[in-house]
C-alpha positions in Angstrom: 20.1 52.4 -68.4 20.2 51.0 -64.9 17.3 49.0 -63.5 17.2 48.1 -59.8 14.8 45.4 -58.4 14.7 45.9 -54.6 12.6 43.0 -53.3 12.7 40.0 -55.8 12.2 37.6 -52.9 8.6 38.7 -52.8 8.2 37.3 -56.3 10.4 34.1 -56.3 11.6 32.1 -53.4 13.0 29.0 -55.3 14.1 30.5 -58.6 10.9 29.2 -60.2 10.5 32.6 -61.9 13.3 34.6 -63.4 13.8 38.4 -63.7 16.3 38.0 -66.6 13.7 39.4 -69.0 14.6 42.9 -67.8 18.2 42.5 -69.0 17.0 43.3 -72.5 16.5 46.9 -71.3 19.8 47.5 -69.7 21.9 46.7 -66.6 19.9 45.0 -63.9 20.8 45.0 -60.2 18.6 42.6 -58.1 18.3 42.3 -54.3 16.2 39.7 -52.4 14.9 42.4 -50.0 15.8 45.9 -49.2 15.6 47.4 -45.7 14.4 51.0 -45.4 17.8 52.3 -44.4 19.3 50.6 -47.6 16.9 52.0 -50.2 18.6 55.3 -51.1 22.0 53.7 -51.4 20.7 51.0 -53.7 18.5 53.1 -56.0 20.1 56.6 -56.1 21.8 55.8 -59.4 18.9 53.9 -60.9 16.9 55.1 -63.9 14.2 52.4 -63.4 13.0 50.9 -60.1 11.0 47.6 -60.0 9.6 46.9 -56.6 6.7 45.2 -54.7 6.5 46.5 -51.1 9.7 48.5 -50.8 8.6 51.9 -49.2 9.4 54.7 -51.5 8.7 57.8 -49.5 9.0 61.5 -50.5 12.4 61.6 -48.7 13.7 58.7 -50.8 12.4 60.3 -54.0 14.3 63.6 -53.1 17.5 61.6 -52.9 17.1 59.7 -56.1 17.3 62.3 -58.8 18.0 60.0 -61.7 14.9 57.9 -61.1 12.3 58.3 -63.9 10.0 55.2 -63.6 8.7 52.9 -60.9 7.2 49.6 -61.9 5.1 48.0 -59.2 5.0 44.2 -58.9 1.5 44.4 -57.5 -1.9 46.0 -57.9 -1.6 48.0 -54.7 0.9 50.9 -54.5 0.3 52.4 -51.1 4.0 51.9 -50.3 4.9 54.6 -52.8 4.3 58.3 -52.4 2.8 58.7 -55.8 2.2 62.5 -55.4 5.9 63.0 -54.6 6.8 60.8 -57.5 4.6 62.9 -59.8 6.1 66.1 -58.7 9.5 64.7 -59.4 8.5 63.6 -62.9 8.5 59.9 -62.0 5.9 57.7 -63.6 4.5 54.9 -61.5 2.8 51.9 -63.1 1.1 49.0 -61.4 -0.3 45.7 -62.5 -4.0 45.3 -62.2 -6.3 42.3 -62.3 -3.4 39.8 -62.7 -4.6 37.8 -59.5 -8.3 37.6 -60.1 -8.4 33.9 -60.7 -5.9 33.0 -58.0 -7.6 35.0 -55.2 -11.0 33.6 -56.2 -9.6 30.1 -56.1 -8.2 30.8 -52.6 -11.5 32.0 -51.4 -13.2 28.8 -52.4 -10.4 26.7 -51.1 -11.1 28.2 -47.7 -14.9 27.8 -48.1 -14.5 24.1 -49.0 -12.0 23.6 -46.3 -14.5 24.9 -43.8 -17.6 23.1 -45.1 -16.2 19.7 -46.3 -13.9 18.9 -43.5 -11.6 16.9 -45.7 -8.6 17.8 -43.6 -10.2 16.2 -40.5 -11.2 13.1 -42.4 -7.7 12.7 -43.9 -6.1 13.0 -40.4 -8.6 10.6 -38.9 -8.1 7.9 -41.6 -4.3 8.2 -41.2 -4.9 7.6 -37.4 -6.9 4.4 -38.1 -10.4 5.8 -37.7 -11.8 4.0 -40.7 -10.0 0.8 -39.8 -11.9 0.7 -36.6 -15.3 1.6 -38.2 -18.0 -1.1 -38.4 -19.8 0.7 -41.2 -18.6 1.3 -44.8 -19.3 5.0 -44.5 -17.9 6.8 -41.5 -18.7 10.5 -40.9 -18.0 11.8 -37.4 -17.3 15.3 -38.8 -20.5 16.8 -40.3 -20.0 18.4 -43.7 -22.4 20.8 -45.4 -23.5 21.7 -48.9 -22.7 25.1 -50.3 -26.0 25.2 -52.3 -28.4 27.6 -50.6 -25.8 29.2 -48.4 -25.6 32.9 -48.5 -22.3 34.2 -49.9 -22.0 37.9 -49.0 -19.4 39.8 -51.0 -18.1 43.2 -49.9 -16.6 44.8 -53.0 -17.5 44.1 -56.6 -14.4 44.7 -58.6 -12.8 42.0 -60.8 -12.2 39.6 -57.9 -15.6 40.2 -56.3 -17.3 39.5 -59.6 -15.3 36.2 -60.1 -16.1 35.1 -56.6 -19.8 35.8 -57.2 -19.7 33.8 -60.5 -18.1 30.8 -58.8 -20.5 31.0 -55.9 -23.4 31.1 -58.2 -22.2 28.0 -60.0 -22.2 26.2 -56.6 -25.9 27.3 -56.2 -25.1 29.8 -53.4 -27.3 32.8 -52.7 -25.2 35.8 -53.7 -25.5 39.2 -52.1 -23.3 42.2 -52.9 -22.3 45.3 -51.0 -20.4 47.8 -53.0 -19.8 51.6 -52.8 -20.7 52.2 -56.4 -23.8 50.6 -57.8 -22.7 48.5 -60.8 -24.8 48.7 -64.0 -24.6 45.0 -64.8 -24.9 43.2 -61.5 -27.2 40.2 -61.7 -27.1 39.7 -57.9 -29.0 41.4 -55.0 -27.3 44.6 -53.8 -27.5 45.1 -50.0 -26.4 47.5 -47.4 -23.3 46.9 -45.3 -25.5 45.9 -42.3 -27.4 43.4 -44.4 -24.1 42.0 -45.8 -23.0 41.1 -42.3 -26.3 40.0 -40.9 -27.3 37.7 -43.8 -24.0 36.0 -44.5 -23.2 32.4 -44.1 -19.9 33.3 -45.7 -18.6 36.9 -45.8 -15.7 37.6 -48.0 -14.1 41.0 -48.5 -12.7 42.3 -51.8 -12.2 46.0 -51.4 -9.0 48.2 -51.4 -7.9 49.6 -48.1 -9.2 53.2 -47.8 -10.2 55.4 -44.9 -13.8 54.1 -45.4 -12.9 50.4 -45.4 -10.3 50.5 -42.6 -11.7 48.5 -39.7 -15.1 47.7 -41.2 -14.7 44.2 -39.8 -15.5 45.8 -36.4 -17.0 44.7 -33.1 -20.3 46.3 -34.1 -20.5 44.6 -37.5 -19.2 41.2 -36.2 -22.1 41.3 -33.7 -24.5 41.3 -36.6 -23.3 38.0 -38.0 -24.7 34.5 -37.5 -22.9 32.3 -35.0 -22.4 29.8 -37.9 -20.8 32.3 -40.2 -17.4 32.2 -41.8 -15.4 35.4 -42.4 -12.7 35.5 -45.2 -10.3 38.3 -45.8 -7.8 38.1 -48.7 -7.8 41.9 -49.3 -5.9 44.0 -46.8 -5.2 43.3 -43.2 -6.3 46.7 -41.8 -9.8 46.1 -43.0 -10.2 43.9 -39.9 -10.2 45.1 -36.3 -8.0 42.2 -35.2 -8.9 42.6 -31.5 -12.6 42.6 -32.2 -12.3 39.6 -34.5 -10.2 37.7 -31.9 -12.9 38.3 -29.3 -15.7 37.2 -31.7 -13.8 34.0 -32.5 -12.9 33.1 -28.9 -16.5 33.7 -27.8 -17.9 31.8 -30.8 -19.9 34.8 -31.9 -18.9 33.5 -35.4 -17.8 30.0 -36.4 -14.5 30.8 -38.0 -12.2 33.1 -40.0 -9.8 32.6 -42.8 -7.3 35.4 -43.2 -4.6 35.7 -45.8 -3.6 39.2 -44.7 -2.8 40.9 -41.4 -2.4 44.5 -40.3 1.3 43.8 -39.6 3.2 41.7 -42.2 5.2 39.6 -41.7 3.1 38.4 -38.8 3.9 39.8 -35.4 4.2 37.6 -32.3 1.7 40.0 -30.7 -1.1 39.6 -33.2 -4.3 38.9 -31.1 -5.3 36.3 -33.7 -2.3 34.1 -33.2 -3.1 30.6 -32.1 -6.9 30.9 -32.1 -8.2 27.4 -33.2 -11.0 28.6 -35.4 -8.9 31.2 -37.2 -6.8 30.0 -40.2 -4.0 32.4 -41.1 -2.0 32.0 -44.3 1.0 34.2 -45.1 -0.3 36.4 -47.9 -0.3 33.7 -50.5 -3.7 34.0 -52.2 -2.0 35.8 -55.2 1.0 33.5 -55.4 0.4 30.5 -57.7 3.2 30.2 -60.2 1.1 31.1 -63.2 -0.2 34.2 -61.4 3.3 35.5 -60.6 4.4 34.9 -64.1 1.4 36.8 -65.4 2.3 39.6 -63.0 5.9 39.7 -64.2 4.7 39.8 -67.8 2.5 42.8 -67.1 5.3 44.7 -65.4 7.6 43.9 -68.3 5.0 45.1 -70.8 4.5 48.3 -68.7 8.2 49.1 -68.8 8.3 48.4 -72.6 5.3 50.6 -73.2 7.0 53.4 -71.1 10.2 53.2 -73.1 8.2 53.3 -76.3 6.7 56.6 -75.2 3.2 55.2 -74.5 3.0 54.5 -70.7 0.2 52.3 -69.5 -1.3 51.4 -66.2 -0.1 54.8 -64.8 -1.4 55.4 -61.3 -0.1 59.0 -60.8 -1.2 60.9 -63.9 
C-alpha cells in the first residue's frame, strides 16, 4: 500500500514532529509542499492520501483511480471536492476538535496583549524608562481589567464554548450569537446585531459558509464601540478586509487581531498590511506542538480505523 503525504511542511517546520508512524501501514512518500500542477503526478499511484491544504479537485480525483482514502490533517476540508470523492468511492476523514484548547489560548493571548500592554512596558523598560522614573511604580501605558468587559462570541461550537468558559473565569460578561440555539448554554443568547453593538471584545468561531462569509462587514463594524477589539482565528473570508481596514484607520474600532486572512500566505496587496492597530499572525493559533501531535494522532487513528473496516470522522458519507 502506498501512502503519499503532500504538504508535511504545514505540520512540521523543524522536524519536531515525525510522520514515521504511517510507515507501519506501508510505503510512505512525503513532500514538504505540493503545487497544484504537481498533485496528479505525485498521487496518481497512491492508495492513501494524507494532506492538509493541498487542493484535491474533481479533475485530480478523475486522474487518481487507485486512491481510496483521504486523511485530512485539519478540521476544515474545503480544499477537497468531497462529493467527487464520494462518487469515486473515496472516503474522506477529518480531525475535529483537536485545536480547541490551542485556539482558545490564542484568543486570550490576544485579549491580554491588548488590555495589559506588557509588550509596551517590556520595551519601555529595556529602553531605560523605569531607570528614569522617580516613582517606584511607573505606568504610562494604561491597562484595563477584563472583569466586567463584554466578551461577544459568534459561534458556539467546541472552541466558542471553551472561550466562553475562560472568559467567564475572568469575570467577563459573556454573550453568544449562534445559528442553532444550544440546549445547555448558560450565557445570554443575542442577535448578530447585538453581538457587534455590545462587544468590548468580539471573537469569531464559525466555519466559513455562504452565510458567514463577510459578516465582519462595513455595516456590522459600524455598530461596534470605538473601544472594541475584534479577533478572528476562524477563516479569513469571514472578514471584509477593506471594510476592516477602513474601520481601523479611522479608529471606528480600537484594534483587530487576525490569525487568518482571505489569501494565505499573506499577499503584499492585503489592505490590512501595516496598519498599526491590526496584529496579524500567520495562521498559528492551532500550532502548539502538543496540538499538532494530537492532530497527527487523530489522523493516524482515522487511517487505522479505515483499514480495520470501521471508518470514523467521515465527512462525505
